[in-house]
N, C-alpha and C positions, 0 to 999 in steps of 0.2 A: 183726050183726058190724060194720057201718059205724059205728053209734052207739057201740059199745064202743071202737073205735079212736079216734074223735074225743074221747070222754071221757078216755081214757087220755092222749091227747096234751095235752088241756087241763090235766090234773093235773100232768103233767111240766112244762108251761110254768109253772104256778103255783109249783111247787116250785123250779124252777131260776131263775126270774126274780129273786126277792128276793136269792138267794145271789149272783148275778152283780152285782146293783146294790150289794151291800154290800162287794164287793171293793174294797180301797183302790187308788188310782192308784199307778203305779210310782214316781212322784216327788211328794212333798208339799212345798209351799212353807212353809219353817220361819221365815224372817226376811227382812227387807229392810234392808240396811245403807246408809244414805244416804252419798253421796260428796261432798256439798256443792255449791258453785257451779262445776260442771264442765260444759262445753259440748262438743258435737261427738262424733265417733266414738270409741269405746273399743275397744282391741285386746286383746292377749293378757294372760295372768296367770301368776304363779308364786307358790310358797309357800316360806316359811322354816318348816320343820316344827317346829323346836325352840321358836321363840318364837310360833308360830302367827300369823305375819304374812303377809297376802296382798298381793302387789304387783300393781298394776293399771296397764297402759299406757294412759294417757289421750291417745291420739293427737291428737285435735282440740284438746286443751287444752295440748299440749306439756309434759305433766307425767306423773309416776308417783305414784299414791296408795299409801300404806302403810296397809293396813287391819288393825287389831287384831281378830282374829276372836273373841277372848274378850270384849272390851269392846264389840264390834260398833260400831266407830267408826273414823274416819280418824285415825291417830296422827301422821302426817307426810305431807308432799307434796314431792316433788322437782320443782323447776321449771326452766325454762330449757332444756328439751330441744327436739328438732326432729322432730316426728311420731314419737314412740316406737311401735314395733310389737311386736318380739319382746322377751321378758324371761325371765331365768333367774337362779336363785340357786345359787351354788357353795358348798355347805355347808362343805367342808373349809377354805376360806380366808375364809368369811363375807363373800363378795363378791357384789354384785348387778350383773348385766350387763344393759344396756339397748341394744337396736339401734334406730337412728334412720333412718327412711326419708328424712327431709328433707335431711340432709347426709351420709348414708352412714357416720356414726360409730358405733362401739361404745363406750359409756361405762361405766365401772366405778365403783361406789360402795361404801364400807365398810358392811357390814351392821349394825353396832351404832350408828352415828350418821348414816349416809347422806351423809357427806362425799365429795366427788369424790376418786377414787383414781387413775384413769388414763383415757386415751382412745386408741382405736385407729381410724385412718382406713381404712375399707374401700373407699371410693370412691363408691358409690351404693347407694341402696335397701337398707340393712341391714334384715333382716326376722326370720324365725324363728330361735330359739336352742334348742339342746339340749345337755345335759351328757353327755359321753361318759365314763361312770364306769369303763369298762374300761381306757382309756388315759389317764385324767385329762386330758381336753381339753374345750374349749368349742367347739361347732360352730355357725357362723352362716351362714345363707343370705343372699346379697347379689348385687347387680349384675345383669349380663345372663346370668349362668349359672355360679355357683360356690358351694361351701360352704367358708368360711374355717375353718381349724383354728387355734385359739388355745391357747397354753400358759398356764394359770392361775397358774403360779409366776412367770414372767417378764413376763406381760402383753404377749406379743408374738405376732403371727401367724406360725405356723411352717409353714404349708402351705395348699394349695388343692386342692379336689376339683372338677374342671371338670364342667359340665353343659351340656346343649343350649340352655337358656334359664333365666330367673330361677326359682329354686326357691321353692315355697310350703311347706306342711307336709312335714316329713320325720321319720322314726322309725327307731330301731334295732330289730333283732330281739332275741329274748330272750337270746341269747348274745353280742350285741354285734358279731357278725362281719359283719353286713350293714346297710346303710342303705337304706331305701326312701324315694324322693323324688317328690313331686308336681311335675311340670314342665308346667304348663298351657299355656304359650305354645308348647310343642313337642308338645302333645297326647300327653303321655307320663307314665307312672308307671315310674320307673327303680329297679332293684335293684342296688346297688353293693357291692363289697367295701369294708368299712369301713377297711381299712389301705391298700390300693393305690389305691382309688378307681375301679378298673376295673369296667365294666358286667358284671353277672352275669345279670340277668334284666330284660327289658323287658315290662311287662304290656300286654296288648292291651286297649285301651279300647273297642273296637267302636263307634267313632263318638261316644262320650260325651266332652264337653269341660268346661273350667272346673273342674278338679279341684284344690280348695284344701285341703280337710280330709282328714285321714288318721289312722288308729289301727292298732296292731298287737295282735292277740290272741295272746299267747305260748303259751297252753295249747293252742289249736287250730292254731297256726302259720299264721295267716291275716292278711291285710292288708285293712283296711276303708277304702274310698275313697268320699267323698261328692262326686259331680259336680253341677254346677249346671245343665248343659245336655246332656241333660234332667236334671231333679232326681231323682237316683237314688243309692242306696247299693249299691255293688258290692263283693263279697267275692272275694278272690283267695287261692289257695294261695301262701304266701310262698316256698316252695322252687322251684316251677315257674312261677309266674305264671298258672296256670290260673284261669279265671274260674268260680267255683262258685255264685254267687248274685247276683241283681240285683233290687232292690226299689224301688218308688216311695218317694220321700222328700220332705221339706219343701224349699222353695225358698230359695236364698241361704245354703247351709250353709257354716259357717266353722270348726266344731270337731266332732270325733268322739272319743268315748272308749269304752273297753271296761270294763264292770263284770264282772270275772271271777267274783266271788263269786256273782252272780245270773245269769250268762250273758246279760248284756244289753249293748246298744249304745245310747249316747246321742248324738243329732245335734242341735246347736243351730243355728237358722236365722234369718236376717234377716226371713223371712216373718212371724215373731212366734210361733214354736212351738218346742218340743223334741220330736223324734220319739224314741220308745223302742221298740227292736226287741229281740226275744228269740230264743234258739235252743233248739230242741227236737230232739234227734238231729242230723240233717244239715240240717234246714230252719230258715229264719229267717222271722219274721213280725213285723209291727208290733203292739206291745201297746197303745200309747196315743199320742196327740198332745196334749201339754201346752201350753195357750195361755200366751204370755208378752207381749212388746211388740214391735212392728215395729222392726226394726233391732238387736234384741238377739241378735247372732249368735255372739259369742265366749263361751266357757265354760271351766271347768277342773274336772275330776273328780279328787278326791283320795281314793283308796281307804283310806288310813290314817285319814282323818277321816270316811269314808263320807258325803261330801257333794259335791254338784255346785254350783259357783258360776257364776252367770250375770251378765255385765256388761250393764246396761241403761242406755242413754244417756238424757239429759234429753229430754223430748218432751211437748208439749201441756200445759205447766205443771207436769208432774211432774219432780222432780229426778233426776239420775243416781243409780244405786244398784247394789249387788251383791245379787242375789237368791240366797238360800241354799236349796237343795232337799235334802231328805232322802229317799234311796231307801227304798222299802218293798216287801215286808216286810223 
């Protein structure tokens, strides 16, 4: 009986082993698009979907690269910026918005020729940008604790949503009624009414700190927050703030994205990896850890393109580049 059991186990191992080895990784590196002579840290990215132009905030180079995804080349570079961090493209007005940490300015450029269009002085540390498509506004995190509300028609700041400290990543829920905001200096994840700015939910972080990256899963109505200390991915119910999952994650996370088609979560980290998590039923698990380059922590997942773009800074003689990952299957 013992021999039969051992033999059966060996057969199962032989049958299952090759199948698992043949499974493709959840992300496959498809291309590397060189950025040219760019030095220093690279921050966030945005896309012009009509022309397939990827805008890359080259913070350490005081510039923004305009990458032609079809040609896989840099088509243009906007220079003379001041530590650009956040970036967004407002398609209705064909306007590129660039938030600058160095001088606190929000600079606007024409999308068809990248000429300067306007400039809004926010005061200090202009950071992440989101397009509020429900109210046709541009929202910018800045200063010691506020989200600036900008009217894209007049190019004027028309309001502020106050916060307890400087905001990092923030996201809208699926209906646009709430904004979820990472406020790491206040050890807080806040849920706000998108119109009044009043606090609706404060998520309990249970001692985790340095929450910079965030994503919203609209299908499951959950908020994904990547903490750096300790390095964990924490999942909250968006309506109640209830903590429903907590998983070990890569270190120095800066971006999180939800792939709704595959029920996956992508976390890009300065540690030099991308963590891929999957959901089965009510549980989450890490599916893979994809090696990249140390310091490559900012990324952009574009569902319409079905691609994940990773910003890789110059290091060790290798030039800066955008790595293009194709999700599989």
